[in-house]
C-alpha positions in Angstrom: -67.1 85.9 -7.1 -67.6 89.5 -6.0 -65.2 92.2 -4.7 -66.4 94.2 -1.8 -64.9 97.7 -1.3 -64.7 99.2 2.1 -67.3 101.8 2.9 -65.0 104.4 4.4 -63.2 106.9 2.3 -59.5 106.6 2.3 -59.4 102.9 2.8 -58.3 101.2 -0.5 -58.1 97.6 0.7 -60.5 95.2 -1.0 -61.5 91.8 0.4 -62.3 88.9 -1.9 -65.4 87.1 -0.8 -68.4 85.5 -2.4 -71.1 87.8 -1.1 -74.6 86.6 -0.1 -76.1 89.8 -1.4 -77.1 89.5 -5.0 -74.7 90.1 -7.9 -75.6 91.9 -11.1 -76.7 95.4 -11.9 -80.1 95.3 -10.3 -81.6 94.0 -7.1 -85.4 93.5 -6.4 -86.2 93.8 -2.7 -87.7 90.7 -1.1 -89.7 92.9 1.3 -91.1 95.8 -0.7 -90.6 94.6 -4.3 -88.9 97.8 -5.4 -85.9 97.6 -7.7 -82.5 99.3 -6.9 -79.1 99.2 -8.4 -76.5 97.0 -6.8 -74.3 100.1 -6.4 -77.1 101.8 -4.3 -77.3 98.6 -2.2 -73.6 98.6 -1.5 -73.5 102.3 -0.6 -76.4 101.7 1.8 -74.8 98.9 3.7 -76.6 96.3 1.7 -80.0 97.6 2.7 -82.9 98.3 0.4 -82.7 102.1 -0.3 -86.6 102.2 -0.4 -87.6 100.3 2.8 -84.2 99.6 4.6 -84.7 95.8 4.4 -81.4 94.2 5.4 -80.2 91.9 2.7 -78.2 88.8 3.9 -74.5 89.4 3.7 -71.5 87.3 4.5 -68.6 87.5 7.0 -66.4 89.5 4.7 -68.9 92.3 4.4 -69.4 92.4 8.2 -65.7 92.5 8.8 -65.4 95.5 6.4 -68.3 97.3 8.0 -67.1 96.7 11.6 -63.3 97.1 11.5 -61.3 100.3 11.1 -59.3 99.0 8.1 -56.9 96.1 8.2 -57.9 93.0 10.2 -56.3 89.6 10.7 -58.3 86.4 9.8 -57.8 83.5 12.1 -58.0 79.7 11.9 -58.8 79.5 8.1 -56.8 76.3 7.9 -59.7 74.3 9.6 -62.0 72.5 7.2 -64.8 70.0 7.7 -64.3 66.3 6.9 -66.9 63.6 6.0 -65.7 61.4 8.9 -69.1 59.6 9.0 -69.2 59.0 5.2 -72.7 60.4 5.3 -75.0 60.3 2.2 -78.5 61.6 1.7 -79.3 62.9 -1.8 -75.6 63.0 -2.4 -72.5 62.3 -0.3 -71.5 64.9 2.3 -68.0 65.2 1.0 -69.4 66.3 -2.4 -71.5 68.9 -0.6 -68.4 70.2 1.1 -66.5 70.4 -2.2 -69.4 72.2 -3.9 -69.8 74.7 -1.0 -66.1 75.6 -0.9 -66.1 76.1 -4.7 -69.2 78.2 -4.7 -68.4 80.4 -1.7 -64.6 80.4 -1.7 -64.9 79.9 2.1 -63.5 77.0 4.1 -66.6 76.5 6.3 -69.8 78.3 7.6 -67.9 80.7 9.9 -65.0 83.1 9.7 -63.0 84.6 12.5 -61.1 87.9 12.5 -59.3 90.2 14.9 -59.0 94.0 14.5 -59.9 97.4 15.9 -63.3 99.1 16.0 -62.6 102.9 16.3 -59.2 101.9 17.8 -60.8 99.5 20.3 -59.8 95.8 19.9 -62.4 93.2 19.1 -62.5 89.5 18.0 -65.4 88.7 15.7 -66.7 85.4 14.6 -69.3 85.7 11.7 -71.4 82.9 10.2 -72.0 82.5 6.4 -75.4 81.2 5.4 -74.2 80.6 1.9 -72.1 77.7 3.1 -74.6 74.8 3.6 -77.1 77.1 5.2 -74.7 78.3 7.9 -75.1 75.0 9.5 -73.3 74.3 12.8 -70.8 71.5 12.3 -67.7 70.5 14.2 -65.5 73.1 12.5 -67.9 75.8 13.3 -67.8 74.8 17.0 -64.0 74.5 17.0 -63.5 77.9 15.4 -65.8 79.5 17.9 -63.9 77.8 20.7 -60.6 79.0 19.3 -61.9 82.5 18.9 -62.9 82.5 22.5 -59.5 81.2 23.5 -57.9 84.0 21.5 -60.1 86.5 23.3 -59.1 85.0 26.7 -55.4 85.2 25.8 -55.5 88.7 24.5 -58.2 89.9 27.0 -60.2 91.2 24.0 -64.0 91.4 23.9 -65.7 88.9 21.6 -68.6 89.4 19.1 -70.5 86.5 17.6 -72.6 87.2 14.5 -75.0 84.3 14.1 -76.7 83.4 10.8 -77.7 79.7 10.6 -80.3 77.1 9.8 -79.1 75.1 12.9 -77.2 71.9 13.3 -75.5 70.2 10.4 -77.3 66.9 10.1 -74.5 65.3 8.0 -72.4 65.3 11.2 -75.1 63.8 13.4 -74.3 63.9 17.1 -71.0 65.6 16.5 -72.9 68.7 15.4 -75.1 68.7 18.5 -72.1 68.4 20.7 -71.0 71.9 19.6 -73.9 73.4 21.6 -72.4 72.2 24.8 -68.8 72.9 23.7 -69.4 76.5 22.8 -71.6 77.2 25.8 -68.9 75.8 28.1 -66.2 78.0 26.4 -68.4 81.1 26.9 -68.5 80.3 30.6 -64.7 80.7 30.7 -65.1 84.0 29.0 -67.7 85.2 31.6 -65.5 84.0 34.5 -62.6 86.0 33.1 -64.8 89.1 33.0 -64.3 89.5 29.2 -67.4 90.9 27.4 -69.3 88.7 24.9 -71.7 90.4 22.5 -74.1 88.3 20.5 -75.6 89.7 17.3 -78.5 87.7 15.7 -79.1 88.1 12.0 -81.6 86.6 9.5 -82.0 83.7 10.0 -80.8 82.5 13.4 -82.5 79.1 14.2 -82.1 75.7 15.7 -79.2 74.7 17.8 -77.4 78.0 17.3 -80.3 79.8 18.9 -80.4 77.2 21.7 -76.8 77.8 22.6 -74.2 80.5 21.9 -76.5 83.0 20.1 -78.6 83.7 23.2 -75.8 83.7 25.8 -74.3 87.1 25.3 -73.8 89.7 28.0 -75.6 91.8 25.4 -77.9 90.2 22.8 -79.0 92.3 19.9 -80.3 91.8 16.3 -80.7 93.3 12.9 -84.3 94.5 12.0 -86.8 91.9 10.9 -84.5 89.0 11.4 -86.0 85.5 11.7 -85.0 84.2 15.1 -86.3 81.0 16.7 -85.6 77.4 17.5 -88.2 75.4 15.5 -89.9 76.9 12.5 -93.3 78.6 12.9 -95.1 75.9 10.9 -93.8 73.2 13.2 -94.7 75.2 16.3 -98.2 75.9 15.0 -98.8 72.2 14.3 -97.5 71.2 17.7 -99.5 73.7 19.8 -102.6 73.7 17.5 -102.9 77.5 17.8 -102.4 80.5 15.6 -99.2 82.3 16.3 -99.0 86.0 17.2 -98.4 88.5 14.4 -94.7 89.1 13.8 -93.8 85.9 15.7 -90.1 85.0 15.7 -89.0 88.4 14.3 -86.4 90.4 16.1 -89.0 93.0 16.9 -91.2 90.4 18.6 -88.3 89.1 20.6 -87.3 92.6 21.7 -90.9 93.3 22.9 -90.8 90.1 24.9 -87.5 90.7 26.6 -85.2 88.3 24.6 -83.1 91.0 23.1 -81.5 94.2 24.5 -81.9 96.2 21.3 -82.2 96.2 17.5 -79.5 97.9 15.4 -79.5 99.2 11.9 -76.5 97.9 10.0 -75.4 101.5 9.2 -75.2 102.1 13.0 -73.5 98.9 13.9 -69.9 100.1 14.1 -70.8 103.1 16.4 -73.0 100.9 18.5 -70.2 98.4 19.0 -67.9 101.3 19.9 -70.3 102.4 22.6 -70.5 98.9 24.0 -66.7 98.5 24.0 -66.3 101.8 25.7 -68.9 101.1 28.4 -67.5 97.7 29.2 -63.9 98.9 29.3 -64.9 101.6 31.8 -66.8 99.0 33.8 -63.8 96.6 33.9 -61.4 99.4 34.8 -63.5 100.5 37.8 
């Protein structure tokens, strides 16, 4: 288990999370192959110091990057159950126990409320380390409760997606979360409360087909894999070669699916700009 120290000077609070970024003294970049120290990675917002490749991080790291200091975690008491008694290579309830032990998380999403440069924001962030960030009933419920919290407090909502898609061990109950979260977001839109959707590597399957693409503003980290089906499946289906860079955030930006791409180091200031612009718009 790793300890993540906040990046701003003067903030002493540490948050205990199993990070998705690699532990140890050294990190070899998956993109350029260069080796850096873990200290260099942390100080560079978990980006490769040589090529700025964005290493996967978890909800705890995002909360520490985004919020001013202290923040309040919400709905941590919710955990998934093996109500179908599903078994593939091993029982689903054993997978849940293993994932909780490995990650020290209760499920594949965490929700927190705090301030971003003194502007209030509710953030729901997915964790790929928990069964591939798969979307089960608890993920859908926590997103729904986060939206309810935004409605009650009239606070903008940010969703950080990082998922392999639906959680097959929950069958149709997982697929139902697509409709549930989309309907909840409609309530947010009717209330005039901003919804920002941030897509990170990877964002795929039912998550992409629902809440990840429904933001008032949709944006992504550089070189993130974003799509519904995988490129191999698509290529075999359409019997054609795919364009270069297909399903990267840069490709989606070029084709109008994203509003912008943000470097992790600029994320907090970009969110501050969005919150300021939308607060002015709502006040007018």
